[in-house]
C-alpha atoms as a printed R data frame, in Angstrom:
    type eleno elety resid chain resno      x       y       z
1   ATOM     1    CA   MET     A     1 53.591 -64.003 -79.317
2   ATOM     2    CA   GLY     A     2 52.535 -63.031 -82.819
3   ATOM     3    CA   ALA     A     3 51.392 -66.616 -83.514
4   ATOM     4    CA   ARG     A     4 48.842 -66.441 -80.686
5   ATOM     5    CA   LEU     A     5 47.368 -63.032 -81.602
6   ATOM     6    CA   ASN     A     6 44.852 -62.258 -84.298
7   ATOM     7    CA   PRO     A     7 45.996 -59.929 -87.110
8   ATOM     8    CA   ILE     A     8 44.488 -56.813 -85.505
9   ATOM     9    CA   ASN     A     9 46.212 -57.396 -82.166
10  ATOM    10    CA   GLN     A    10 49.443 -58.269 -83.967
11  ATOM    11    CA   ARG     A    11 49.332 -54.867 -85.648
12  ATOM    12    CA   ARG     A    12 48.597 -53.157 -82.330
13  ATOM    13    CA   TRP     A    13 51.470 -54.918 -80.606
14  ATOM    14    CA   ALA     A    14 53.803 -53.993 -83.461
15  ATOM    15    CA   GLN     A    15 52.673 -50.363 -83.257
16  ATOM    16    CA   PHE     A    16 53.309 -50.353 -79.511
17  ATOM    17    CA   GLN     A    17 56.837 -51.675 -80.069
18  ATOM    18    CA   ALA     A    18 57.387 -49.111 -82.817
19  ATOM    19    CA   ASN     A    19 57.005 -46.364 -80.230
20  ATOM    20    CA   ARG     A    20 60.508 -46.810 -78.821
21  ATOM    21    CA   ARG     A    21 60.028 -44.357 -75.991
22  ATOM    22    CA   GLY     A    22 56.932 -46.148 -74.727
23  ATOM    23    CA   TRP     A    23 58.437 -49.593 -75.313
24  ATOM    24    CA   TRP     A    24 61.580 -48.909 -73.292
25  ATOM    25    CA   SER     A    25 59.563 -47.061 -70.642
26  ATOM    26    CA   LEU     A    26 57.479 -50.212 -70.171
27  ATOM    27    CA   TRP     A    27 60.577 -52.326 -69.587
28  ATOM    28    CA   VAL     A    28 62.177 -49.802 -67.242
29  ATOM    29    CA   PHE     A    29 58.964 -49.511 -65.219
30  ATOM    30    CA   LEU     A    30 58.561 -53.303 -65.017
31  ATOM    31    CA   VAL     A    31 62.153 -53.705 -63.806
32  ATOM    32    CA   LEU     A    32 61.723 -51.026 -61.136
33  ATOM    33    CA   PHE     A    33 58.384 -52.448 -60.003
34  ATOM    34    CA   THR     A    34 59.766 -56.003 -59.868
35  ATOM    35    CA   LEU     A    35 62.700 -54.840 -57.757
36  ATOM    36    CA   SER     A    36 60.337 -53.017 -55.395
37  ATOM    37    CA   LEU     A    37 58.322 -56.222 -54.936
38  ATOM    38    CA   CYS     A    38 61.532 -57.773 -53.573
39  ATOM    39    CA   ALA     A    39 62.144 -54.817 -51.237
40  ATOM    40    CA   GLU     A    40 62.574 -57.048 -48.173
41  ATOM    41    CA   PHE     A    41 65.535 -58.739 -49.859
42  ATOM    42    CA   ILE     A    42 67.096 -55.437 -50.954
43  ATOM    43    CA   ALA     A    43 66.560 -53.157 -47.947
44  ATOM    44    CA   ASN     A    44 66.101 -54.746 -44.541
45  ATOM    45    CA   ASP     A    45 67.535 -54.607 -41.028
46  ATOM    46    CA   ARG     A    46 67.500 -58.414 -40.869
47  ATOM    47    CA   PRO     A    47 70.184 -60.593 -42.506
48  ATOM    48    CA   LEU     A    48 69.262 -62.616 -45.557
49  ATOM    49    CA   LEU     A    49 71.011 -65.698 -44.206
50  ATOM    50    CA   VAL     A    50 72.657 -66.690 -40.927
51  ATOM    51    CA   HIS     A    51 74.918 -69.688 -40.374
52  ATOM    52    CA   TYR     A    52 75.260 -70.272 -36.631
53  ATOM    53    CA   ASP     A    53 76.677 -73.287 -34.810
54  ATOM    54    CA   GLY     A    54 76.204 -75.541 -37.830
55  ATOM    55    CA   ASP     A    55 72.572 -74.544 -38.433
56  ATOM    56    CA   TRP     A    56 71.036 -72.296 -41.099
57  ATOM    57    CA   TYR     A    57 68.591 -69.474 -40.410
58  ATOM    58    CA   VAL     A    58 66.658 -67.088 -42.702
59  ATOM    59    CA   PRO     A    59 65.855 -64.020 -40.563
60  ATOM    60    CA   VAL     A    60 64.472 -62.103 -43.544
61  ATOM    61    CA   LEU     A    61 61.571 -64.571 -43.656
62  ATOM    62    CA   VAL     A    62 61.373 -65.963 -40.113
63  ATOM    63    CA   SER     A    63 61.629 -64.238 -36.731
64  ATOM    64    CA   TYR     A    64 64.048 -65.855 -34.274
65  ATOM    65    CA   PRO     A    65 64.410 -65.046 -30.549
66  ATOM    66    CA   GLU     A    66 67.701 -63.808 -29.229
67  ATOM    67    CA   THR     A    67 68.135 -67.031 -27.248
68  ATOM    68    CA   THR     A    68 68.527 -68.930 -30.543
69  ATOM    69    CA   PHE     A    69 71.962 -67.334 -30.914
70  ATOM    70    CA   GLY     A    70 73.016 -67.599 -27.267
71  ATOM    71    CA   GLY     A    71 71.413 -64.379 -26.023
72  ATOM    72    CA   ASP     A    72 69.563 -63.770 -22.794
73  ATOM    73    CA   PHE     A    73 66.125 -62.532 -23.907
74  ATOM    74    CA   PRO     A    74 63.308 -64.518 -25.567
75  ATOM    75    CA   THR     A    75 62.319 -61.478 -27.659
76  ATOM    76    CA   GLU     A    76 63.145 -61.170 -31.348
77  ATOM    77    CA   ALA     A    77 66.842 -60.772 -32.036
78  ATOM    78    CA   ASP     A    78 68.156 -57.346 -32.997
79  ATOM    79    CA   TYR     A    79 70.838 -58.225 -35.524
80  ATOM    80    CA   ARG     A    80 72.164 -54.659 -35.576
81  ATOM    81    CA   ASP     A    81 72.909 -54.875 -31.865
82  ATOM    82    CA   PRO     A    82 76.692 -55.298 -31.445
83  ATOM    83    CA   PHE     A    83 76.119 -57.880 -28.705
84  ATOM    84    CA   VAL     A    84 73.963 -60.120 -30.941
85  ATOM    85    CA   ALA     A    85 76.335 -59.620 -33.866
86  ATOM    86    CA   GLU     A    86 79.282 -60.761 -31.755
87  ATOM    87    CA   LEU     A    87 77.385 -63.858 -30.623
88  ATOM    88    CA   ILE     A    88 76.670 -64.854 -34.217
89  ATOM    89    CA   GLN     A    89 80.154 -64.021 -35.488
90  ATOM    90    CA   ALA     A    90 81.680 -66.180 -32.746
91  ATOM    91    CA   LYS     A    91 80.087 -69.347 -34.180
92  ATOM    92    CA   GLY     A    92 79.117 -68.398 -37.721
93  ATOM    93    CA   TRP     A    93 78.450 -65.555 -40.109
94  ATOM    94    CA   MET     A    94 75.667 -63.372 -41.604
95  ATOM    95    CA   ILE     A    95 74.814 -62.173 -45.122
96  ATOM    96    CA   TRP     A    96 73.166 -58.740 -45.116
97  ATOM    97    CA   PRO     A    97 70.962 -57.186 -47.835
98  ATOM    98    CA   LEU     A    98 72.437 -54.564 -50.130
99  ATOM    99    CA   ILE     A    99 70.867 -51.853 -47.942
100 ATOM   100    CA   PRO     A   100 70.976 -52.912 -44.261
101 ATOM   101    CA   TYR     A   101 67.993 -50.761 -43.256
102 ATOM   102    CA   HIS     A   102 64.257 -51.308 -43.179
103 ATOM   103    CA   TYR     A   103 61.995 -48.358 -43.999
104 ATOM   104    CA   ASP     A   104 61.476 -47.709 -40.273
105 ATOM   105    CA   THR     A   105 65.034 -48.434 -39.104
106 ATOM   106    CA   ILE     A   106 66.678 -45.502 -37.325
107 ATOM   107    CA   ASN     A   107 70.411 -45.204 -37.889
108 ATOM   108    CA   TYR     A   108 71.644 -44.447 -34.378
109 ATOM   109    CA   ALA     A   109 75.252 -44.847 -35.538
110 ATOM   110    CA   SER     A   110 75.075 -41.850 -37.874
111 ATOM   111    CA   GLU     A   111 77.779 -39.286 -37.136
112 ATOM   112    CA   ALA     A   112 75.677 -36.371 -38.408
113 ATOM   113    CA   ALA     A   113 72.468 -35.070 -36.905
114 ATOM   114    CA   ALA     A   114 69.232 -36.018 -38.629
115 ATOM   115    CA   PRO     A   115 68.486 -35.311 -41.390
116 ATOM   116    CA   ALA     A   116 71.980 -36.528 -42.279
117 ATOM   117    CA   PRO     A   117 73.445 -35.847 -45.742
118 ATOM   118    CA   PRO     A   118 74.268 -38.664 -48.186
119 ATOM   119    CA   SER     A   119 77.145 -40.869 -47.090
120 ATOM   120    CA   ALA     A   120 78.597 -44.328 -47.611
121 ATOM   121    CA   ALA     A   121 76.239 -45.709 -44.964
122 ATOM   122    CA   ASN     A   122 73.159 -43.861 -46.243
123 ATOM   123    CA   TRP     A   123 73.414 -43.312 -49.990
124 ATOM   124    CA   LEU     A   124 70.696 -40.641 -50.124
125 ATOM   125    CA   GLY     A   125 71.032 -39.533 -46.543
126 ATOM   126    CA   THR     A   126 68.466 -39.879 -43.760
127 ATOM   127    CA   ASP     A   127 65.199 -38.112 -43.066
128 ATOM   128    CA   ASP     A   128 64.458 -35.958 -40.054
129 ATOM   129    CA   GLN     A   129 63.974 -39.077 -37.897
130 ATOM   130    CA   GLY     A   130 67.227 -40.754 -38.924
131 ATOM   131    CA   ARG     A   131 65.650 -43.313 -41.292
132 ATOM   132    CA   ASP     A   132 67.404 -44.296 -44.500
133 ATOM   133    CA   VAL     A   133 65.965 -42.452 -47.507
134 ATOM   134    CA   VAL     A   134 66.791 -45.168 -50.061
135 ATOM   135    CA   ALA     A   135 64.954 -47.814 -48.036
136 ATOM   136    CA   ARG     A   136 61.908 -45.576 -47.627
137 ATOM   137    CA   LEU     A   137 62.030 -44.734 -51.324
138 ATOM   138    CA   ILE     A   138 61.951 -48.401 -52.373
139 ATOM   139    CA   TYR     A   139 59.078 -49.297 -50.052
140 ATOM   140    CA   GLY     A   140 57.224 -46.070 -50.859
141 ATOM   141    CA   PHE     A   141 57.503 -46.752 -54.602
142 ATOM   142    CA   ARG     A   142 55.998 -50.206 -54.083
143 ATOM   143    CA   ILE     A   143 53.079 -48.934 -52.017
144 ATOM   144    CA   SER     A   144 52.343 -46.161 -54.517
145 ATOM   145    CA   VAL     A   145 52.304 -48.479 -57.534
146 ATOM   146    CA   LEU     A   146 50.296 -51.213 -55.784
147 ATOM   147    CA   PHE     A   147 47.753 -48.655 -54.579
148 ATOM   148    CA   GLY     A   148 47.521 -47.155 -58.056
149 ATOM   149    CA   LEU     A   149 47.128 -50.543 -59.728
150 ATOM   150    CA   ALA     A   150 44.454 -51.702 -57.285
151 ATOM   151    CA   LEU     A   151 42.503 -48.461 -57.628
152 ATOM   152    CA   THR     A   152 42.851 -48.450 -61.429
153 ATOM   153    CA   ILE     A   153 41.683 -52.046 -61.872
154 ATOM   154    CA   ALA     A   154 38.765 -51.767 -59.428
155 ATOM   155    CA   SER     A   155 37.557 -48.405 -60.746
156 ATOM   156    CA   SER     A   156 37.885 -49.614 -64.354
157 ATOM   157    CA   LEU     A   157 35.752 -52.691 -63.667
158 ATOM   158    CA   ILE     A   158 32.996 -50.612 -62.074
159 ATOM   159    CA   GLY     A   159 33.219 -47.834 -64.661
160 ATOM   160    CA   VAL     A   160 33.066 -50.240 -67.597
161 ATOM   161    CA   ALA     A   161 30.072 -52.054 -66.106
162 ATOM   162    CA   VAL     A   162 28.127 -48.842 -65.424
163 ATOM   163    CA   GLY     A   163 28.985 -47.337 -68.802
164 ATOM   164    CA   ALA     A   164 28.004 -50.536 -70.588
165 ATOM   165    CA   VAL     A   165 24.580 -50.648 -68.917
166 ATOM   166    CA   GLN     A   166 23.898 -46.976 -69.638
167 ATOM   167    CA   GLY     A   167 25.020 -47.104 -73.248
168 ATOM   168    CA   TYR     A   168 23.398 -50.392 -74.178
169 ATOM   169    CA   PHE     A   169 19.953 -49.812 -72.697
170 ATOM   170    CA   GLY     A   170 19.857 -46.022 -73.171
171 ATOM   171    CA   GLY     A   171 16.605 -44.210 -72.555
172 ATOM   172    CA   ARG     A   172 15.595 -43.659 -68.960
173 ATOM   173    CA   VAL     A   173 18.446 -45.820 -67.637
174 ATOM   174    CA   ASP     A   174 20.978 -43.621 -69.409
175 ATOM   175    CA   LEU     A   175 19.234 -40.393 -68.392
176 ATOM   176    CA   LEU     A   176 19.036 -41.266 -64.682
177 ATOM   177    CA   GLY     A   177 22.575 -42.633 -64.721
178 ATOM   178    CA   GLN     A   178 23.996 -39.454 -66.234
179 ATOM   179    CA   ARG     A   179 22.223 -37.236 -63.715
180 ATOM   180    CA   PHE     A   180 23.545 -39.349 -60.834
181 ATOM   181    CA   ILE     A   181 27.100 -39.238 -62.191
182 ATOM   182    CA   GLU     A   182 26.909 -35.460 -62.603
183 ATOM   183    CA   ILE     A   183 25.882 -35.064 -58.958
184 ATOM   184    CA   TRP     A   184 28.333 -37.689 -57.672
185 ATOM   185    CA   GLY     A   185 31.225 -36.289 -59.701
186 ATOM   186    CA   GLY     A   186 30.592 -32.796 -58.358
187 ATOM   187    CA   LEU     A   187 31.255 -33.770 -54.738
188 ATOM   188    CA   PRO     A   188 34.463 -32.283 -53.256
189 ATOM   189    CA   VAL     A   189 36.472 -35.477 -52.830
190 ATOM   190    CA   LEU     A   190 39.447 -33.920 -51.055
191 ATOM   191    CA   TYR     A   191 37.271 -32.174 -48.466
192 ATOM   192    CA   LEU     A   192 35.342 -35.364 -47.808
193 ATOM   193    CA   LEU     A   193 38.604 -37.247 -47.262
194 ATOM   194    CA   ILE     A   194 39.836 -34.593 -44.859
195 ATOM   195    CA   ILE     A   195 36.571 -34.724 -42.904
196 ATOM   196    CA   MET     A   196 36.559 -38.537 -42.767
197 ATOM   197    CA   ALA     A   197 40.196 -38.556 -41.650
198 ATOM   198    CA   GLY     A   198 39.035 -36.811 -38.497
199 ATOM   199    CA   PHE     A   199 36.847 -39.787 -37.569
200 ATOM   200    CA   VAL     A   200 38.806 -42.793 -38.912
201 ATOM   201    CA   GLN     A   201 42.542 -43.505 -38.898
202 ATOM   202    CA   PRO     A   202 43.485 -43.621 -42.602
203 ATOM   203    CA   GLY     A   203 45.014 -46.848 -43.924
204 ATOM   204    CA   PHE     A   204 45.805 -48.504 -47.232
205 ATOM   205    CA   TRP     A   205 42.464 -50.297 -47.636
206 ATOM   206    CA   TRP     A   206 40.477 -47.454 -46.107
207 ATOM   207    CA   LEU     A   207 41.945 -44.966 -48.590
208 ATOM   208    CA   LEU     A   208 41.470 -47.425 -51.441
209 ATOM   209    CA   GLY     A   209 37.783 -47.871 -50.616
210 ATOM   210    CA   ILE     A   210 37.121 -44.152 -50.236
211 ATOM   211    CA   MET     A   211 38.936 -43.257 -53.466
212 ATOM   212    CA   LEU     A   212 37.119 -46.054 -55.293
213 ATOM   213    CA   LEU     A   213 33.786 -44.456 -54.415
214 ATOM   214    CA   PHE     A   214 34.687 -41.414 -56.511
215 ATOM   215    CA   SER     A   215 37.166 -42.668 -59.143
216 ATOM   216    CA   TRP     A   216 34.956 -45.184 -60.968
217 ATOM   217    CA   THR     A   217 33.283 -42.413 -63.012
218 ATOM   218    CA   GLN     A   218 36.382 -41.763 -65.131
219 ATOM   219    CA   LEU     A   219 35.673 -44.460 -67.720
220 ATOM   220    CA   VAL     A   220 31.869 -44.297 -67.738
221 ATOM   221    CA   GLY     A   221 31.739 -41.612 -70.413
222 ATOM   222    CA   VAL     A   222 33.932 -43.304 -73.033
223 ATOM   223    CA   VAL     A   223 32.421 -46.759 -72.466
224 ATOM   224    CA   ARG     A   224 28.881 -45.358 -72.591
225 ATOM   225    CA   ALA     A   225 29.604 -43.586 -75.889
226 ATOM   226    CA   GLU     A   226 31.037 -46.774 -77.397
227 ATOM   227    CA   PHE     A   227 28.002 -48.847 -76.380
228 ATOM   228    CA   LEU     A   228 25.630 -46.181 -77.702
229 ATOM   229    CA   ARG     A   229 27.401 -46.448 -81.046
230 ATOM   230    CA   VAL     A   230 27.714 -50.230 -81.165
231 ATOM   231    CA   ARG     A   231 24.139 -51.060 -80.156
232 ATOM   232    CA   ASN     A   232 22.867 -49.796 -83.533
233 ATOM   233    CA   PHE     A   233 25.273 -51.893 -85.611
234 ATOM   234    CA   ASP     A   234 23.777 -54.512 -87.914
235 ATOM   235    CA   TYR     A   235 25.426 -57.490 -86.197
236 ATOM   236    CA   VAL     A   236 23.996 -56.400 -82.838
237 ATOM   237    CA   ARG     A   237 20.519 -56.042 -84.354
238 ATOM   238    CA   ALA     A   238 20.913 -59.452 -85.976
239 ATOM   239    CA   ALA     A   239 21.925 -61.011 -82.661
240 ATOM   240    CA   LYS     A   240 18.849 -59.525 -80.984
241 ATOM   241    CA   ALA     A   241 16.642 -60.854 -83.782
242 ATOM   242    CA   LEU     A   242 18.085 -64.334 -83.246
243 ATOM   243    CA   GLY     A   243 17.128 -64.204 -79.598
244 ATOM   244    CA   VAL     A   244 20.594 -63.741 -78.100
245 ATOM   245    CA   SER     A   245 20.360 -62.384 -74.555
246 ATOM   246    CA   ASP     A   246 21.383 -58.823 -73.748
247 ATOM   247    CA   GLY     A   247 24.168 -60.020 -71.432
248 ATOM   248    CA   VAL     A   248 25.772 -62.134 -74.156
249 ATOM   249    CA   ILE     A   249 25.543 -59.308 -76.691
250 ATOM   250    CA   MET     A   250 27.083 -56.816 -74.255
251 ATOM   251    CA   VAL     A   251 29.991 -59.082 -73.318
252 ATOM   252    CA   ARG     A   252 30.701 -60.794 -76.633
253 ATOM   253    CA   HIS     A   253 29.868 -58.154 -79.249
254 ATOM   254    CA   ALA     A   254 29.987 -54.684 -77.655
255 ATOM   255    CA   LEU     A   255 32.543 -54.973 -74.861
256 ATOM   256    CA   PRO     A   256 35.575 -55.712 -77.124
257 ATOM   257    CA   ASN     A   257 35.024 -52.358 -78.858
258 ATOM   258    CA   ALA     A   258 34.832 -50.531 -75.529
259 ATOM   259    CA   MET     A   259 37.991 -52.229 -74.248
260 ATOM   260    CA   VAL     A   260 40.050 -50.286 -76.789
261 ATOM   261    CA   ALA     A   261 39.252 -47.000 -75.063
262 ATOM   262    CA   THR     A   262 39.588 -48.619 -71.636
263 ATOM   263    CA   VAL     A   263 43.087 -49.977 -72.239
264 ATOM   264    CA   THR     A   264 44.155 -46.646 -73.745
265 ATOM   265    CA   PHE     A   265 43.024 -44.692 -70.676
266 ATOM   266    CA   MET     A   266 44.275 -47.073 -67.974
267 ATOM   267    CA   PRO     A   267 47.927 -45.856 -67.822
268 ATOM   268    CA   PHE     A   268 46.698 -42.295 -67.363
269 ATOM   269    CA   ILE     A   269 44.217 -43.401 -64.679
270 ATOM   270    CA   LEU     A   270 47.111 -45.168 -62.917
271 ATOM   271    CA   THR     A   271 49.123 -41.950 -63.047
272 ATOM   272    CA   GLY     A   272 46.246 -40.003 -61.511
273 ATOM   273    CA   SER     A   273 45.766 -42.604 -58.759
274 ATOM   274    CA   ILE     A   274 49.423 -42.425 -57.731
275 ATOM   275    CA   THR     A   275 49.326 -38.628 -57.788
276 ATOM   276    CA   THR     A   276 46.217 -38.617 -55.579
277 ATOM   277    CA   LEU     A   277 47.837 -40.846 -52.956
278 ATOM   278    CA   THR     A   278 50.992 -38.710 -53.031
279 ATOM   279    CA   SER     A   279 48.947 -35.531 -52.564
280 ATOM   280    CA   LEU     A   280 47.051 -36.966 -49.595
281 ATOM   281    CA   ASP     A   281 50.278 -38.141 -47.948
282 ATOM   282    CA   PHE     A   282 51.841 -34.724 -48.538
283 ATOM   283    CA   LEU     A   283 48.891 -33.046 -46.793
284 ATOM   284    CA   GLY     A   284 48.965 -35.556 -43.945
285 ATOM   285    CA   PHE     A   285 45.638 -37.254 -44.738
286 ATOM   286    CA   GLY     A   286 47.016 -40.350 -46.435
287 ATOM   287    CA   LEU     A   287 48.709 -43.437 -45.048
288 ATOM   288    CA   PRO     A   288 49.297 -43.765 -41.264
289 ATOM   289    CA   PRO     A   289 52.269 -41.852 -39.812
290 ATOM   290    CA   GLY     A   290 55.536 -43.707 -40.280
291 ATOM   291    CA   SER     A   291 54.445 -45.481 -43.466
292 ATOM   292    CA   PRO     A   292 56.895 -45.243 -46.375
293 ATOM   293    CA   SER     A   293 55.437 -42.734 -48.777
294 ATOM   294    CA   LEU     A   294 56.660 -40.489 -51.561
295 ATOM   295    CA   GLY     A   295 54.228 -37.800 -50.448
296 ATOM   296    CA   GLU     A   296 55.561 -37.944 -46.887
297 ATOM   297    CA   LEU     A   297 59.091 -37.625 -48.265
298 ATOM   298    CA   LEU     A   298 57.982 -34.537 -50.202
299 ATOM   299    CA   ALA     A   299 56.526 -33.081 -47.010
300 ATOM   300    CA   GLN     A   300 59.817 -33.691 -45.216
301 ATOM   301    CA   GLY     A   301 61.676 -31.928 -48.014
302 ATOM   302    CA   LYS     A   302 59.350 -28.933 -47.633
303 ATOM   303    CA   ALA     A   303 59.834 -28.869 -43.857
304 ATOM   304    CA   ASN     A   304 63.634 -29.295 -44.050
305 ATOM   305    CA   LEU     A   305 64.885 -26.900 -46.688
306 ATOM   306    CA   GLN     A   306 68.369 -27.233 -45.208
307 ATOM   307    CA   ALA     A   307 68.347 -30.876 -46.400
308 ATOM   308    CA   PRO     A   308 67.796 -30.570 -50.177
309 ATOM   309    CA   TRP     A   309 68.434 -34.282 -50.756
310 ATOM   310    CA   LEU     A   310 64.989 -35.056 -49.315
311 ATOM   311    CA   GLY     A   311 63.022 -32.864 -51.691
312 ATOM   312    CA   LEU     A   312 65.199 -33.684 -54.704
313 ATOM   313    CA   THR     A   313 64.898 -37.437 -54.111
314 ATOM   314    CA   ALA     A   314 61.109 -37.286 -53.874
315 ATOM   315    CA   PHE     A   315 60.814 -34.958 -56.867
316 ATOM   316    CA   PHE     A   316 62.975 -36.978 -59.235
317 ATOM   317    CA   SER     A   317 61.402 -40.254 -58.104
318 ATOM   318    CA   LEU     A   318 57.904 -39.001 -58.857
319 ATOM   319    CA   ALA     A   319 58.990 -37.293 -62.069
320 ATOM   320    CA   ILE     A   320 60.647 -40.437 -63.433
321 ATOM   321    CA   MET     A   321 57.812 -42.769 -62.372
322 ATOM   322    CA   LEU     A   322 55.018 -40.581 -63.758
323 ATOM   323    CA   SER     A   323 56.955 -39.872 -66.958
324 ATOM   324    CA   LEU     A   324 57.392 -43.593 -67.586
325 ATOM   325    CA   LEU     A   325 53.652 -44.168 -67.105
326 ATOM   326    CA   VAL     A   326 52.752 -41.283 -69.416
327 ATOM   327    CA   PHE     A   327 55.101 -42.606 -72.132
328 ATOM   328    CA   ILE     A   328 53.535 -46.067 -71.779
329 ATOM   329    CA   GLY     A   329 50.082 -44.514 -72.092
330 ATOM   330    CA   GLU     A   330 51.084 -42.634 -75.225
331 ATOM   331    CA   ALA     A   331 52.396 -45.842 -76.782
332 ATOM   332    CA   ALA     A   332 49.154 -47.656 -75.898
333 ATOM   333    CA   ARG     A   333 47.135 -44.802 -77.397
334 ATOM   334    CA   ASP     A   334 49.107 -45.054 -80.643
335 ATOM   335    CA   ALA     A   335 48.752 -48.843 -80.702
336 ATOM   336    CA   PHE     A   336 44.949 -48.678 -80.514
337 ATOM   337    CA   ASP     A   337 44.599 -45.728 -82.880
338 ATOM   338    CA   PRO     A   338 43.181 -47.149 -86.157
339 ATOM   339    CA   ARG     A   339 44.511 -44.171 -88.112
340 ATOM   340    CA   LYS     A   340 48.116 -45.048 -87.382
341 ATOM   341    CA   THR     A   341 50.073 -47.581 -89.410
342 ATOM   342    CA   LEU     A   342 53.566 -48.944 -89.178
343 ATOM   343    CA   GLY     A   343 54.505 -47.061 -92.311
344 ATOM   344    CA   GLY     A   344 53.223 -43.678 -91.182
345 ATOM   345    CA   ARG     A   345 52.814 -43.263 -87.452
346 ATOM   346    CA   GLY     A   346 52.800 -39.519 -87.382
347 ATOM   347    CA   GLY     A   347 54.871 -37.349 -85.066
């Protein structure tokens, strides 16, 4: 990688690796996120592979009717049904995922009343509706990270663009832009979400769009300050004198300087996005009921104090995930800090 990077980026990458806590946090987070992307192959109530009567089937990817395996109904096969399982076992076999539950699968075979404590069948127990906690944790982790990433990327693009225009042109554009941001940023976002939830059924994209309306202001300040500083540099003045267009100057000469602050802030913006979604789900104004969510798991832990495994699972999951993101952000901040060197990084 070092051969493809310029000397400055090589030093930044080396400084990032020198922060061992942030470096290992990045790898741990990437492994967890990659595993969550394959959630259907880890936790599912459909077999990964079925060999029946000489033919091969992949129920985890394709839906098959019960009649395919000798059943009576043309509806989708329920592979957890003892009758369907016996039909398949009579002429073949099945390979199940590591966790044979989907996030909405109810374990009717549980011997304990819901919420059931951890057992061999349910490693972290079940929630108050009999659904496996591990399965909901894996799917909830994926939704939280994907929501946070989408919101972070979209809000960063808008924030960088607005901050660049304000800082580069200055004057009346900057003045009017700052007044608008002050008014827009002062709106009570949570109350607006609660009010809108009374008119529209919240969903992933609906929440993402609403949160994007208010989260794009986070990077405007730092990008604006960087463009205000860079626009007076000699090379920018020289480019203007040579007739280079404002768009080319902003993208080619000023934007790389602003990207340093942007990249440094992005892990912390991601942390805030995930926390916001968790808070909304905890209050009941987030994802639709039944969706796998860490905030919903926290709410169940609060409502079922007699089942401490619910609250503890949600707490430690959020604590570990947010801690990893904060450590990654600290490492990125050190990597882009020009005062730090490999020989003397500070504390």
